[in-house]
N, C-alpha and C positions, 0 to 999 in steps of 0.2 A: 558342523556349525549349526547352532540353534536357529530355527526359523525366526526371522524378525529380530535378530540380535540388535539391541538399540544402537550400539556404536556403528555397526555396518549400515544399518538403516538410516541413521542420521547422516552418515557420510554420503550416502547416495542422494538423500534429499538436498543436502548442501550443494553437491555437484550439479544435480538437476536444476536447482534454483538458479545457479549461475548460467547454465545453458539456456534455460527458458528466458532469463533476463536478457541475454545477449542475442538470442536467435528467434525467440517467440515459440509458440506451441507447435505450429505446423512444421517448422524447420528443425525441431529437436527430435531426434529419434532415440529409441531405447538403445540402439547400438552405440550412439554417441555417448550416452550416459554410461554404458558399460565400459567403454574405452576410457572416458575421462575419469571415472571413479576407480578404474583398475580393479573391477570385480567381474565375476562371471555373469553371463546372461541369466542362468538359472537363479543366481543370488538376487538379481534385480526382480525377476518375475516371481520369485517366492515371496517377496515383500510387497510388490506392486504388480498385480496381475495384468494391468493395462496402463498405457501411458496416461490416460485420464485419471486413474487412481493415483499415479505418481504426481501429476499436476495438482490434484486436490490436496495431497499431503504437503506439497510445497506451499500451496496457498494457505493451509492451516499454519504451517511453520512461519510464513511471512506475517500472518495476522498476529501470532503470538509475539514475534519480534517487534512488530509495529506497536503493539500495546505497551510493551516494556519501554521502548524509546519515547513514545508520546507521553506516557505517564511521567517518566523522568523529566522530560522537558517541561511539562505542565507544572510539576512540583517546583522546579527551578524558577520558572516564571512567577509562580505565586509568592515566592519569597523576595522578588525584586520590588523594591519600593517605587521605582520610577516607571514601571511597566503600565502602559495604558491599555484599554480594551483593544484598540486597533493595533498597537505595536505587538502585543502578545498574540493577537489573532494572526498577524502576518508571520511571526516567528513559527507558530505551529504549522501554518500552511507551508512555509518554506521547508521545514523539516520533512513534511509529508512528500512534497514534490521533488525534493532533492535526492531521493532514494531511487536509483534506477530500477530496483526490483518492484517498487510501488508502481512506477509508470508502466513496467512490463505487465503487471497484473491488469491494469486498465486496458492496455493495448491488446492483450490476449483475450480478455473477456468481451471487449467491444468489437474486436476485429475477427475473432474466431468463435463467436458464440454459437454458431451452427454445429460446432463440434463438441459443445459442452452439454452436460446433463443438468437436470433440475438441481441436483445436489451441489453442482459447481456454482450455480447462481446463489444458492443459499450461503455457501462459503464466501462468495464475493460480498454479499450483504453483510456478513460478519466482519469482513475486512474493512468495508466502508464505515461500519458502525464504530470502528476504533477512532477514526477521524471525527466522526459526528459526536461521539460521547466526550472526546477530549475538548472539542470546541465548546460543547455545552457546559462542561465543567469550568472552562475558562470564563465564559460569560456569566456564570452563575453569580459571581460577585458583583455584577453590574446590573442595573435595571435596564433590561433589554426585552422588548416585546418579541413574540414569536415571529411576527412579520419582519422585524428588523434582523433577527437571526437568519431567516431564510434569504433575505435580501443580501446580507453580508456574504452568506455562503454562495449564492448565485454569482455575485460579482467576483468573488474569489475564484470560483471554478473557471469562469470565463477569462479572468485576468492572469491566473497562475497555472491552474491545472491544464486547461486546453492548450495554451501555447507550449507548455512543457511536453505534452503528449505529441504535439505536431512539430516539435523542434523549431518553434518560432520564437521570436523575441518577445519576452514578457513586458508588460507595462512596467515602467520604472517605478521604484518604490515611492517616490514623492507623489507622483500622480495617483498611485494606488491608495496611498494614505488619504489623499484629498478625496478620492472617490468614495472610499469607505466611510470617512468622516461625514461626508455629505449625506449619507444614508441615516446617520444618527440624529440629524436635525429635523 
């Protein structure tokens, strides 16, 4: 078998992504990946010399997937005539936080950062840049100051992302819309 054969490598990344999402970084072992992917340990190690390399590859894959999904949602929103700045903003955030693998990325990077390398943090920045660039593309059609953008983002993180990460109840949509609208005045 050729080293790094794309189909086998992609399969391992997909399986590992599921395990990291369900169990986190610490609780996922290479042996579990081998078993779940139904491949040999040498196959995994020939493609991913360490668990960190495997995680970083999963993170790159999740970033690519997020880019595709967020871009598709953005394009769909941009064609809706009745979408407002705030309604579109919330739709984009909901897409982002309703993906368990996205939440897993935050949990792993925030909870297990002592096990990560500088390269992992650079990949995390690229992951977060997908959300940031999508939100910026959304607001580009509105007159919005940089300060308002950051205020919207901060409130959205606290009202949506943080409760999702902590398995807490999120602010109801009506209250969130009211809060975000008040930032625009």
